[in-house]
C-alpha positions, 0 to 999 in steps of 0.5 A: 493524512497528516503523518510524517512520511519518507520521501519516495523516489520513482524508479520506473518511467511508467511510475509503477515502481517506487523506493524509499529508505526506512531509518530506525534502530536497525539502520537504513533499510531500502523498501520498494513498492511495485504496482503489478499487473493482474488478470484484470487490465484495470486492477494493479496489485500493490507489492511492498517489502524490503529489498535484500542487500543484493537488490534482486527482489522484494521480500514481503514477509520480512519483519524489519523492526525499525520502529517506523510502522506508521511512517512507513504506512504513511509513505505507502499512502503517499505512493498510492496517491502519486500512482493513482494520480498518474493512473486515475483509471486504475484500481489498486489491489491491496492485501498484506502478505499475512492476515495480520498485515491485512488487518494492519492495512484495514486499521490504517484505512479505518482510522483515516477513512473520513479523509481517505473517503474524500479522495478514493473509492474504497472496497473490501473483499469479504470472507466470501471474496465478494466486494463491498464498500469499506467498513471499519466494522467488518473483516476483509481479505483485501482492499480495492482502491481507486482515485475519485474523479 
């Protein structure tokens, strides 16, 4: 993808946690991306959000308003690429904390699908919770992504 992005730092030895700073009208806001285990050993959930000033946990429902949505999404995409390169056997589960955020992820995947499809296998969970190949024409509840060999 040819979008401007923030430089992210890996903050864990296992490359499961990344941080970057969003810069905009609301100031400098620390963001964190964490790949958490799930009940399936090869599927890891992507958790993303703001880090409160006390640094204790990620807030995934915060509305930052820093006017850098596309740059932030491009940074998350870069992080997913680094993560799946380090862990090519793992699937990444992506779901927004709200339906509108899930739609935002779908639009980002859809608008870059031609390029992303060369690098990743991409599925969506339909309204019945079943996996099917990604299509920008369909609505999905979440996404499952894996680096192609």
